[in-house]
N, C-alpha and C positions, 0 to 999 in steps of 0.2 A: 591558453590552457591546451596543453597536449593529449591529442586522443592517441591512446596505444593500448594493445593488448601485452600484458607483462604476465606472464604463467607465475601464480604466487606460489605453487608448488616448487618451481625450480628456477624462478628469478628470470626466464627467458624472455626477452623482448621477441614477442612474435610478429606484429606489424604494428607499424605507426600511419596514423590517417591526418591527411591536412585539413587546416580548419576551413569551414564555410567561407567562401568570399562574399562580400556584399550583392554582387549581381546574382549570387544563388539563392540567398535569402529574398531578395526582391521577385526573382522567379518564383520561388516557393509561395510568398504570399498573393502573387498575380494568380497563377495556376490554381492555389486552393480558393480563393475568391471567385473566380470564374466556375470552379466546379461545384460550390456551395449553391450560385445562380443554377445550374443545371439539376442539381440534386433536389432542388426545392418542387420541381416538377416532375420527379421520377417517382414511379410508385414504391413504396417501402417494400414489398414483395420482392422486388429486384434485387435490390440490395440483401434481403436476407438469403437469397440463393447465392448470391457472391460470399457472404459472410460464413455460409456452411461451407463453401469450399476453402476460404481461409483456413477453416479446422481441418480439414481433409488434407490439405498442403502442409499445415503444420504436423499432422501425425505422418505424412509422406516422409517429411523430411525430420523425423523425430531425433534420429542417431546423430545427426551432422548438428542439429541445433544445440542438443544436450552438449556433444563434445564442446562447441564454441562456449558456451554457457560456464563449463566446468574451465576450461584454460583461461578465460576473461577473469573471472573472479573466485576460481577454485571450489566451487560448491562439488560435493560428491556428487559422480557422474549419476547414480540412482536418483539423487534429488533432483538433479537437471532434468532427467526423463520425467520425473513425476511433475516438474513445472511444465514442460511442454504438454502433457497430456491436460494439466489443469487449464491451459490458454484455451487449448482446443475445446474443451468443455465449456468455458465462458462462451466463447463465440458461437458455438451451436445452441447454448441457452438463450442469448440475445437475438439470434437468428429465428428461432422458435416464439418467442414471445415479445420481442420488439414492437411488431405491429400493432397487437392486442395493447400493449402497454400505451403506445401513442395514439390510439384512435380519443376521437372527439368525444368529449363528457359533456352532457345535457345537463342543464341545471334549471331547477323549479325557481320561478322568479315571478314577481307581480309586475313586472316590467311588461310593455306590451309586445307580443310576439314571442318568438323561441330563442333561447339563449345556450351557447354552448362554448366550450372551451377547446380549442385546436392547439396542439402542441407541435409546435413548429422549430425547424431548425434557426440558428442565429449568425452562424459563420464560421470564419476559422479557429480552431482551438489551437493554443499553443501549451503543447506539454512538456513538463520538466520532470524526469524518472531518474530513480537511483538505480545503484548498481547491484542490489542483493537479490532483487528477483527479476533479472534482465527482462525476461519476456512477459511475466505476470502483470508487472507494473504498467507495462503498455498495454495489455490487452484489458485492463480494468477501465480505460478510460477510451480506447479504441472501440470496443464492440459496442457499446451503448450510442457512441456519437456519432460512429458509421451508419448505423441503423436508423437515428435522426435526421443524418445529412449533413452533419458537421465536418468539414475537412480538418485535417490536423497536422501540424507541424511539430516534430518530435526533438527536442535535445535531451539527448540521454548522457549518462555520465561517463566520465573520461576515461574509466577504465575497463568499459565495456562497450567499445565501439563496434565490435565483430558482430557480438548478439545485436545489438540494434540495427546494423545495417542489413543482417540476414532474416530479421523479424520483418523490415521494411519489404525486403526482397520477396519474400514469400506473400505478403498482403500483395504486391503487383503482380505475382505468377499467379496468384487465386483469380485474376481478373477484375480486382479493384481498380476504377479510372485512377490516373494519374492524379496525384493531389488530394487522394484519401489519406495517406499517410506518408508523409516527405520528410525521412531522417535527416539531419544537419548536425555538422560538427561545428556547434556556435558557440562563440564566446559568452560572458555572461552580459557583457554590453549590448551584443546582438540579441540575446533574449528580452532584455529591455526596449530595445528597437522594436522588435516584432511586437511585444506587449503593447506598445504605444502606437502601432500601426492602426487605423481605424478598420481595417479587414479583419482583424482579429477581435473575436468579441468574448472570448472568455480563456481562461487559463486553470490548469490541473497541475499541481504539484504533489511530489510524494517525496520526502528527503527531510533534511536536517532543520531544526529552528531557526538556525542563521538563515540557511536559504530559504525557507519559507516565509521569514521576515522581509528580506529584500524582494521577492518575487510578489507578495502579497502587496506591499508597497508600492511597487510600481502598477500591479494592477487596481489598486485602490487610487492611485493617485491620476489614474486614466479612466476610472468608474468602470471597469471591467470586473464582470462577474467572476469569483475564482473559488477552488476548492484547494484544501491543504490537507495530507495526510502526513503528520509531522513524526516525532520521536514517542518513544512509550517507556513506561518502567512498570510493565504490568505485574501486578500482585496474583500469586498464586497462594491461596488460602485454605490452609488444612484445617478443618473443624475435628472436635476431639473424637467424633464419632463415626471419621471417614474411614472408607476401606481402604485399608492401608497397602494391601497388597496392589490396588489399581492407582494409588498415589505413588508409590515407590517405582511402578512400572512406567509412569507416564512423566514424572517428574525431571528425571534426567533428559529426556526426550525433549521436552517443552523448553529445555535451557540450551541444548545443545545443538538442536535442530539448525541447520546452515550455520554452523560455527557460532552459533547465538546472536548472529549478525541479523535480527529478525526486529520490526518495530514490535510486533505482538509476541515476542518471546517473553517467556514467565522469567522475570529478574530478580523479583523479590518473594521469596516463600516465607509466608506468614504461618507461622505453625503453633497449634496449642501446645501447651506444656507437656500433656500427658502423653503426646505422640511424638514429641522433638526429639528426643534422642534416638529412636528408631528412625525417622525421618532421616536425620544427619546422618547416621551410619550408612544406610542405603545409598543416598547421593553419594556420599564418599566410595561407596562400593562402584557404583555406576560410572563414577567419573575417571575411576583407576583403572576400570575395565576398557576405556577407548583405544582405537588403535591406530594414530597418526601414520599417514602414509600418502602415496598417490590416490588423489581423490578419482582416478578412472580404474581403481582398482577394488573390485567389488569387497574384499576383506577391509579395508579402509574404513573406518568409522570416525576419525575426526579429521577433517579437511582442515586445509590452513586458511588463515584469514586472508581477506581480500587485496590486502597491500602491506607493506613495510610501513606506510604512514597509518595505518590503522591499528596495526599491531602495536607500535612504538607509543601511540596516543594512549591505547588501553593499558599498556604495562605503565605510562606514566601516572593514569588515574588509580591502577592498584596500588602502587607506591605512596601515593597520597593519601587514598584511605587506610592503608597500613599506619603512616606516620601520625594518622590523626586518631588512632587508638582501636582500627578494626584488626581481628584476630584473624589468621589464616587456618581455617580448619583443615584445609588439603590444597595443595598445587603451589603454583606460583614458582615453579622449577622451569629449567630451560630444556627445552625437547632438540635434541642433537640431530637435526635434519636441515637442509639448505632453505627451504623454504618457509614462509609466514606462519609458522605454527606458534600456538599460543596453548601452555599447559591448561586445562580445565580447572577452577580454582573455586574455593569455597570461602566466603567471607562472615563471620559473626561478629556479635558485639559491635555493631554500627549505630553508634548513637547519632542524636539530631543534629550535632556540632559537625557532624563529620560529611566533608563533599560527596561521599558515595550516597549518603542518604536521599539526596534528591539530585544527583547527576545519573544520567543514563549511561550504564556500561556497556557499550555495543559489541559484546563479543563473550567467550565462554566464563563468564565470571557468574556464579551464584551467591545471592546476599540472603542470608538466611536470618529471620527473626523469631524468637519464642515470645509468645503470649500468654495470657493467664485468662483472657476472656473473650468472648466474641465481641463483645464490643470495643475492644482494644485491637483485635484483627482489622476490623473494619474502619478503626479511627487510622490506624497505621496505613493501610491501603489507601486512603483517602489523601493522607500526608505525602502529597506529591503534586509536583507543577503539573504531571501530566495525566492524563485520562483517555489510553487509546482501548486496551483489553483487560481481560484478566479470567482467572479460573477460579471456582470454589468447589472444595470436596466435602462433603456433607455425607452421614449416612441417611438422611431422606432429602431426597431431591426437590421436593416442595421447600422444605425450611433452606434448603442451600438457595434456591431460588429468592427467597425472602432477604437472606444474605447479599447475594447478588444484586438486587435492587436498590442497597442501600450503597454500593460501590459507584465512585463517579467517573465510569468509563463508559465509551459508546459501546464496549460489547462486552459480556462476561458467558463463559459457560460453566455450566454446572456437572461435575462428575465426569469432565471429559477433556480432551485434547483440544487446544484451538482449533477450529478449522475455518476455511475459506471456501464458500462457494458462491456460484453466479447469484443466486436468488438470495443470498444472504447481505444485508447491508452491511459495508465495511466502513469505519470512520470513527473518531473520537472527540472529545473537548478537552477543555483547557489548553495546555501548549501541545497536547496532540493534534490539534488541527480544529478544522470544522468542514460540515459537507460531508457527504457519502457517496461513496462508489459501489458499483455492483447494486444488484438487485432493482425494484422498481423504481428506487429513490435515485439511483446512479442514472437510471435510463433518463431521469428528468433532470440532471445536474445542469445543462447547458441548453434549454429549451425556451422558446419562446411561448409564454400561456397565453395565447391570445384570445380574448372575448370576444365572440360574433354575436350579435342580437338583430334578429331579421323579422319581418313581418310584410305582409302584403300590402297594409294599410295602418297609418299610426292613429293612435286613438287620442282624436282632437280634443276629447273631454279631460282625458289626464293633463294634456298639453296645456288646456285652460286654467287647470285646477293646480297649477303648479307641482304635478308629481312628477316631471323631469328634471333629474338632478343634472345640475350643470356645474363646472368648475366654476368658481367664483374669481378665481385668478386669470 
């Protein structure tokens, strides 16, 4: 696996990085394990100060971090700047709330004495993260685990090595102890080796279904707890009484943000028949208005895709969908620029036998379905192997929430753009994975919930009466 930055706007090879050696991996494991033992005795408040400083350093280096992100994977520069600010917000939130979230919990019990659950660190966490949000994906795991005292080893995507290393450098500059976050340019075999090592006690992955299957398999074989955030075919449901001005303003953004390369991007637009024509006309208009160009230029509104390989895969999927009967309502034309640009495209008439009906199209392609009833909309939304997020637009927010509750995903937003914030849990069901990152749930993802029951004097009466539960094995 070659780790290198290739600017997707002009195809220039910017920098290549050597793969990690076996010695580097073993050093990272040893350093992380030693740090875990040290941090177990450290007050959480000390780590909160460091994490606040990480946020400050991210903001201090915002311009250079954003540029590195844009050059690595092609994201619009303003989107990269927004990502840097988001990760700083996440760091500050966990620094502010982590200590309270990790406080011991008292339990009411008939057992003799006082019972409590203590939330403790577990050990080194192996992180496997993707390219589409190079900083955000790291911070979702780093912030809560740093607060609890779990050191981390990072294997980032091969096409965003500069972003990965810069993030790790900022963490070190902020005063985090060596081993808090070690970025290594690992092979997949080395990732498996790390997972098998007894010093690693958890695995967090965001990525493809294929990658998730491999990493979860290695984790399961070695009885390591893991969280998986995988793909999505998120539905965008438009009910017949929806505010169409809001729908039309948000729909195209929900598909084209980050050039459509978002797990939670709205990929399937499921629209009631009485507003279908208006919706389709508006989506065409907005797709036609985007301006491809240099992602560093504020005037650019369509970024290139992240790699030539990704663009070619998407084109192949589009060709296959058309061959199976899908109609092109807009797009599927060449953009005459040297970078990895893909013209925003709208597909209609996708039947259940079409591969596009159940295949994630990870780029600027919108699939639009006309439905004739609310139940049909819900059925199509749920007829997917994935279940990550979704959006419902309704004239009544309460009714929209009722519909949202019938959609089989981990997250649904009613009458709004999909948002990600540290206090909101992030994750899905079905082939979109399991576990949650961020929020109070994410704080507990890799925590030992240790039960402590204490008393000054045992109740010998209960002991004699057989009320002490023992393991029969």
